[in-house]
Each structure stands twice: as C-alpha cells, then as structure tokens.
C-alpha angles and dihedrals in degrees: 000000000000130000091276092057093247114145113217104209101183145328115335107213132219116229125200126188109214139175135196121254096268095041096240097117129046129198136193109208117203114193145147110291092233096056130089117223115240098210093186092056092044093051089054093048093052095037094240138143116253115314127225137167112280119236124258087249091058091046089055093044098049105028103016089232135127129229110281093029100074110144138158087243087067085078087080087069092055095096094178094045091234098143118085115215117224115197124193105241090221087073092063109119096021106149093201131017125177118233134167115253091229091295128072094224095086143023129231119205116218136154116255088237092058092045090053090051091052092050094045092047088053090054105245120138118248125204124184113219141174108249 
C-alpha cells in the first residue's frame, strides 16, 4: 500500500496505439510499464512496414478512446476487429495486470489469461512479441 492508501495488486501495463507507415494496419501494444518499446524490432517480428504512434483521430476512430486512456479493453470498441493486439511475451503468466476500463480515472485488475479470452472472444487477432 502506498501513502494514498491505494493497493497495487499486480503489474500495471503500458499500452501504445500504433500504425504502420502507410496507415493500413493498426496495433495495440500491451507491455510492462517499465519497458521501452523497440519499434524496429517489433516491426520485424510482425512483418510490418515502419511503425509509428497513431494519431488521436485514429485512436478515436478505431478504439473510441482519447490520448492517455489507451487500454486493451478499448478493443471492445473495435466493431470491425481491425486492430491487432500485440502482447509482450514477458507478461505471460501474470496473475493480475492493471488496465484502464476505457477511462484513465481508474484501474481494473485482471489476469492476462482472462484479458486474452476477452480479446479473442471479441474477434481481434493477438500476437505475442518480444518488446
């Protein structure tokens, strides 16, 4: 417990919304909050053109989210299942990860296994990568 009385139950993840260089493919990267994403390595692993951060307009269009509120649960707003989810393989086995419930004012704790089930049941593709 910290000085605010907030109990951190697990690993809070960092989420990045990315696109390829021509904007035809979009990716939601889920990774440990303490890591830095090596976009060159990731593009090679997923056989993509160069990756860059997607605009706030694209974030709104595909996931109906705003900057600062990116979360893997935003996938539920991707009605056409166009966004591919990339998960850092170092998260495999995490019993509890912290994600925003489509707003950055709170945190939801869920196992990675259950999060993967939610995403798969929705119909989005998941790829495990090394960040």
